[in-house]
C-alpha positions in Angstrom: 0.0 0.0 0.0 1.6 3.3 -1.1 2.0 6.2 1.3 -0.6 8.9 1.0 0.2 12.6 1.5 -2.4 15.3 1.7 -2.2 19.0 2.6 -4.3 20.2 5.6 -4.2 23.9 6.7 -0.5 24.2 6.9 0.3 20.6 7.7 0.7 17.3 5.9 -1.5 14.3 6.7 0.0 11.0 5.9 -1.5 7.5 5.7 0.0 4.1 5.3 2.5 1.8 7.1 2.8 3.3 10.7 6.4 2.1 10.9 7.4 3.8 7.7 5.5 6.9 8.6 7.1 7.2 12.1 10.5 7.2 10.4 9.9 10.1 8.0 11.4 13.5 8.7 9.2 15.7 10.9 6.4 13.1 11.0 4.6 12.5 14.2 1.4 10.8 15.3 -1.5 13.2 16.1 -3.7 11.9 18.9 -6.4 14.4 18.0 -7.1 13.1 14.5 -5.4 9.6 14.8 -3.3 10.5 11.8 0.4 10.9 11.2 1.1 14.6 10.6 4.1 16.9 9.7 4.5 20.6 9.2 4.2 21.8 5.6 7.9 22.6 5.4 8.7 18.9 5.9 7.2 18.1 2.4 10.5 18.2 0.5 12.4 16.1 3.0 9.6 13.5 3.2 9.3 13.2 -0.6 13.1 12.9 -1.0 13.2 10.2 1.6 10.4 8.2 0.0 12.2 8.5 -3.4 15.6 7.6 -2.0 14.2 4.5 -0.2 12.0 3.6 -3.2 8.8 3.6 -1.2 5.7 4.1 -3.4 3.6 7.1 -2.5 0.6 9.1 -3.7 1.1 12.8 -3.6 -2.2 14.7 -3.1 -0.6 17.5 -1.2 1.1 19.5 -3.9 -1.4 21.8 -5.5 0.8 23.1 -8.4 2.5 22.0 -11.6 5.7 23.2 -13.4 5.3 26.7 -14.6 8.0 27.9 -17.0 8.4 31.7 -16.9 9.4 33.5 -20.1 11.8 36.3 -19.1 11.1 39.4 -21.2 14.1 41.3 -20.0 17.3 41.3 -21.9 19.2 42.8 -19.0 22.6 41.1 -18.4 23.0 40.2 -14.7 25.9 41.7 -12.8 28.5 39.2 -11.7 27.4 39.2 -8.1 23.7 38.6 -9.2 24.5 35.8 -11.5 26.8 34.2 -8.9 24.2 34.5 -6.2 21.6 32.7 -8.3 23.9 29.9 -9.3 25.1 29.4 -5.7 21.5 29.2 -4.5 20.5 26.8 -7.3 23.5 24.5 -6.7 22.7 24.4 -3.0 19.3 22.9 -3.7 17.5 26.2 -4.3 17.2 26.9 -0.6 19.0 29.7 1.3 19.6 33.4 1.9 21.3 35.8 -0.3 22.7 38.9 1.4 23.3 41.9 -0.8 23.5 45.7 0.1 20.6 47.9 -0.8 20.8 49.1 -4.4 22.8 46.1 -5.8 19.7 44.4 -7.4 18.2 41.9 -5.0 14.9 42.1 -6.9 16.6 41.0 -10.1 18.2 38.2 -8.3 14.7 37.0 -7.3 13.5 37.5 -11.0 16.4 35.2 -12.1 15.6 32.6 -9.4 11.8 32.6 -10.3 12.8 32.1 -14.0 15.2 29.3 -13.2 12.9 27.4 -10.8 10.0 27.2 -13.3 7.6 26.9 -10.4 4.6 28.9 -9.3 6.2 31.6 -7.0 5.0 33.6 -4.1 7.0 36.8 -3.2 6.5 37.9 0.5 7.3 41.5 1.4 7.1 43.5 4.6 5.2 46.6 3.4 2.4 47.7 1.0 4.9 50.0 -0.7 7.2 47.0 -1.4 4.2 44.9 -2.5 3.4 47.6 -5.2 7.1 47.8 -6.2 7.4 44.0 -6.6 4.1 43.9 -8.6 5.5 46.4 -11.1 8.8 44.7 -11.3 7.5 41.2 -11.9 4.9 42.4 -14.4 7.7 44.1 -16.4 10.0 41.1 -16.1 7.5 38.4 -17.2 4.5 40.0 -18.7 2.3 37.3 -17.1 -0.6 38.2 -14.7 0.7 38.9 -11.2 -1.5 38.3 -8.3 -1.8 40.5 -5.3 -2.6 39.5 -1.7 -2.8 42.3 0.7 -3.6 46.0 0.8 -7.3 45.2 0.1 -6.5 42.7 -2.8 -6.9 38.9 -2.8 -6.0 37.7 -6.2 -4.1 34.5 -6.2 -2.0 33.8 -9.4 0.8 31.3 -10.1 3.0 34.4 -9.7 1.8 36.4 -6.7 3.1 39.1 -4.4 1.9 39.4 -0.8 2.8 40.9 2.6 4.1 39.0 5.6 0.8 40.0 7.4 -1.4 38.5 4.7 0.9 35.5 4.0 0.5 33.8 7.4 -3.2 34.9 7.8 -4.2 33.2 4.5 -1.7 30.3 4.8 -4.4 27.7 4.7 -5.4 28.7 1.2 -2.1 29.1 -0.5 0.3 26.9 1.5 0.4 24.0 -1.1 0.0 26.2 -4.3 3.6 27.5 -4.7 6.9 25.7 -5.5 9.1 28.7 -4.7 8.8 31.2 -1.8 10.8 34.4 -2.1 11.1 36.3 1.3 12.0 39.9 0.7 13.7 41.6 3.7 13.8 38.1 5.2 15.1 39.4 8.6 11.4 40.0 9.3 10.5 36.3 8.9 11.8 34.8 12.2 9.1 36.6 14.3 6.8 34.1 15.9 3.8 35.0 13.7 5.5 35.6 10.4 7.5 32.4 10.6 4.3 30.4 10.2 4.2 31.4 6.5 7.4 29.4 6.1 6.5 26.6 8.5 3.1 25.8 6.9 4.1 26.0 3.3 5.2 22.9 1.4 7.2 24.9 -1.2 10.5 22.9 -1.7 12.4 26.0 -3.1 13.0 29.0 -0.9 15.0 32.2 -1.3 15.6 34.8 1.4 16.8 38.3 0.4 18.2 40.9 2.8 20.9 43.4 3.2 21.0 42.9 7.1 20.3 39.3 8.2 21.3 39.8 11.8 18.5 40.4 14.3 18.6 42.0 17.8 17.0 39.0 19.3 19.5 36.6 17.8 16.8 34.6 15.9 18.7 34.7 12.7 19.8 31.2 13.7 16.4 29.9 12.5 17.0 30.8 8.8 18.3 27.3 8.0 15.0 25.6 9.1 12.7 28.3 7.6 14.5 29.2 4.3 18.0 27.7 4.3 21.3 28.9 5.4 23.1 32.1 4.3 24.7 31.0 1.0 26.0 34.1 -0.6 27.0 37.4 0.9 28.5 40.7 -0.4 29.2 43.8 1.7 28.8 47.5 0.8 32.6 48.0 0.8 33.0 45.2 -1.7 30.6 46.6 -4.3 31.0 50.4 -3.9 32.4 52.3 -6.8 31.4 49.8 -9.5 27.9 48.9 -8.4 27.2 51.3 -5.6 28.0 55.0 -5.1 31.2 55.9 -3.4 30.5 57.1 0.1 32.0 58.4 3.4 30.6 58.6 6.9 31.2 61.6 9.2 30.5 61.5 12.9 29.8 64.9 14.5 29.5 65.4 18.3 27.5 68.2 19.9 27.2 69.2 23.6 24.3 69.6 25.9 23.8 73.1 27.5 24.7 73.5 31.2 21.0 73.2 32.4 20.4 70.3 30.1 23.6 68.5 31.3 22.4 68.8 35.0 19.0 67.6 34.1 20.4 64.7 32.0 22.7 63.6 34.8 19.9 63.7 37.4 17.6 61.6 35.2 20.2 59.1 34.2 21.2 58.6 37.9 17.6 57.8 38.8 17.3 55.4 35.8 20.6 53.7 36.2 20.2 53.3 40.0 17.0 51.4 39.4 18.5 49.2 36.8 21.5 48.3 39.0 19.4 47.7 42.0 17.4 45.1 40.2 20.4 43.7 38.3 19.0 44.3 34.9 21.4 44.3 31.9 19.7 46.3 29.0 22.4 44.9 26.7 21.0 41.4 26.9 18.2 40.2 24.5 15.6 40.3 27.3 16.9 43.3 29.1 14.3 45.8 27.9 11.4 43.5 28.7 12.9 42.9 32.2 13.2 46.6 32.7 9.5 47.3 31.7 8.3 44.5 33.9 10.3 45.8 36.9 8.9 49.4 36.4 5.4 48.0 36.8 6.1 45.9 39.8 8.8 47.5 41.8 8.8 50.6 44.1 10.3 53.5 42.2 9.5 51.9 38.8 7.3 54.7 37.5 9.9 57.3 38.3 12.7 55.1 36.8 10.7 54.8 33.5 10.0 58.6 33.3 13.7 59.2 34.1 14.7 56.9 31.3 12.4 58.7 28.8 13.6 62.1 29.9 17.3 61.3 29.6 16.7 59.7 26.2 14.8 62.8 25.0 17.6 65.1 26.2 20.2 63.1 24.3 18.4 62.4 21.1 16.7 65.8 20.7 19.4 68.1 22.1 18.9 71.8 20.8 22.5 71.7 19.6 21.5 69.1 17.1 19.0 71.4 15.4 21.5 74.2 15.4 24.0 71.9 13.6 21.3 70.7 11.3 20.7 74.2 10.1 24.4 74.5 9.3 24.3 71.2 7.4 21.3 72.1 5.4 23.0 75.4 4.4 26.1 73.5 3.4 24.1 71.0 1.3 21.6 73.3 -0.3 22.2 71.8 -3.7 22.0 68.2 -2.6 19.1 65.8 -1.8 19.0 65.3 1.9 17.3 62.7 4.1 17.1 63.5 7.8 16.6 60.5 10.1 15.4 60.8 13.7 14.6 58.4 16.5 11.0 59.5 17.0 8.1 61.3 15.3 8.0 64.2 17.8 11.4 65.3 16.5 10.4 64.7 12.9 7.5 67.2 13.2 9.6 69.6 15.2 12.1 69.7 12.3 9.4 69.8 9.7 8.0 73.0 11.3 11.3 74.7 12.0 12.8 74.2 8.6 9.6 74.0 6.5 10.5 70.5 5.0 8.1 67.6 4.3 7.8 64.8 6.9 7.2 61.1 6.3 6.1 59.0 9.2 3.8 56.0 9.6 1.0 58.5 9.9 1.6 59.8 6.3 -1.0 58.6 3.9 0.2 56.5 0.9 -0.7 59.0 -1.7 0.9 61.9 0.1 4.0 59.8 0.7 4.3 58.9 -3.0 3.9 62.6 -3.9 6.6 63.7 -1.5 9.1 61.0 -2.8 8.3 61.9 -6.4 9.0 65.6 -5.8 12.2 64.6 -3.8 13.3 62.6 -6.8 12.9 65.5 -9.3 14.4 68.0 -7.0 11.2 70.0 -6.2 11.7 69.0 -2.6 15.4 68.7 -1.8 14.9 67.7 1.8 12.8 65.0 3.6 12.7 64.2 7.3 11.6 60.9 8.6 11.8 58.6 11.7 12.1 54.9 10.7 9.7 54.3 7.8 12.3 55.1 5.2 14.9 52.7 6.7 14.0 49.9 4.2 12.1 49.2 1.0 12.1 52.6 -0.6 13.9 53.5 -3.7 15.4 57.1 -3.5 18.3 57.0 -6.0 18.5 60.8 -5.9 19.4 61.0 -2.2 23.1 61.6 -1.7 23.3 63.1 1.9 21.8 61.6 5.0 21.8 63.1 8.5 21.2 60.6 11.3 20.2 63.0 14.1 19.2 60.1 16.3 18.3 56.3 16.1 18.6 53.0 17.9 21.7 51.0 18.5 20.6 48.5 15.8 23.3 47.7 13.3 20.6 46.8 10.8 18.9 50.3 11.1 22.2 52.1 10.6 23.2 50.1 7.5 19.7 50.4 6.1 20.0 54.2 6.5 23.3 54.3 4.7 21.8 52.1 2.0 19.2 54.7 1.1 22.1 56.9 -0.2 24.0 54.3 -2.3 22.0 53.9 -5.4 24.5 54.3 -8.3 24.4 57.4 -10.3 27.1 58.9 -12.5 29.5 61.0 -10.5 27.6 60.4 -7.2 29.5 60.7 -3.9 27.3 59.9 -0.9 27.7 61.3 2.5 26.2 60.2 5.8 26.4 62.4 8.9 25.9 60.7 12.3 25.2 63.3 15.0 25.9 62.2 18.6 25.4 64.1 21.9 28.8 63.9 23.7 28.8 62.4 27.2 25.5 60.7 26.9 24.2 57.1 26.3 24.2 58.0 22.6 28.0 57.5 22.5 27.5 53.8 23.4 24.5 53.6 21.0 26.8 54.9 18.2 29.5 52.3 19.0 26.9 49.4 18.9 25.4 50.5 15.6 28.7 51.0 13.9 29.7 47.4 14.4 29.4 46.6 10.7 32.0 46.2 8.0 30.6 49.2 6.1 31.8 51.5 8.9 35.2 50.0 9.5 38.3 52.0 8.3 
């Protein structure tokens, strides 16, 4: 009797010889349904095992057929793009490709979709990226491209979706694609989003990112969700030929006398609370422990307020805005993106310097209008908090000013990446503004731990 495999809402239901089923990869007996069951991602390993051991089986799980894609583009891949796809294919078409922003990760995916000849689903983190991918895939293949997310639910053999929609609708699409492409795949290891990879039976998987490392260390789950990191190129390796030349300049400013006294007072309260309760904010769970302690322990409310106040004084020091005025005058003929830590500072800068702001509150149409005017030079300056860190193509930008941010290496590299789209004669410049003698100095050291910032 052959082994039977069926797809069931993100899992595989298997019937047949119990001894054989119990030996298959990821296959366990489900007491609820009295069946052997495996996660969708085990499909490839199970089928390969059955074929290798020459065990007959009936595959009712796979809901797709081969789907050759005719590539309309005559574009010749850059060497790093071609090498990335070949490395991925030779490794069994499973794994992560790490390339800096602006070096053609989208075209790597196009080549992989063409090579795989399977129905393909591209998963993106934002609606903006969903629309960008839709346009790119339509141009590349000329075939109908489905959309799932942003009010759309049109499933085609070639479809683009968001991480939010992917795991919500997993039951409907989990067996209909042979290739999954996870754009900005550093989002995938989250507990919810990872279900899109766990429940799908797609045997081919490609992850794309410029910054695979995560603050919580969960990049170690890539091998089981997508595959290992197979191919990596850094900014410094590709600058000049494929990316704009760039330099990074760190500028320090000082707090005023009254601000310094207030900062030291607030920091002492906050640090005293942290030390009393033996909390290390540098650890992965440090921030959660601090928040929990502020709710439970005496003096917690005062400690939290002190934390916020010392943070505000460092990130939004008046001297930073004075310096920003000088920098904007210096770069009056450039396209400048100003990055801040929080929206309050964004709107403060927008009012003071009469420049457009883009935050998570900015409507899609207004955001597109601002970026279009920024591209053509009508608006030479844009200020934002974190929404332009990834997934936005702004090739005209050549100067960035990081007034404040987190200690995340990924965030800092992404901000640099906004400036590095190759254009003739372009020299990119990123300013990092740090308040001297504050926690920002340590934040700066943490976020600069990347090869792109090394001498």
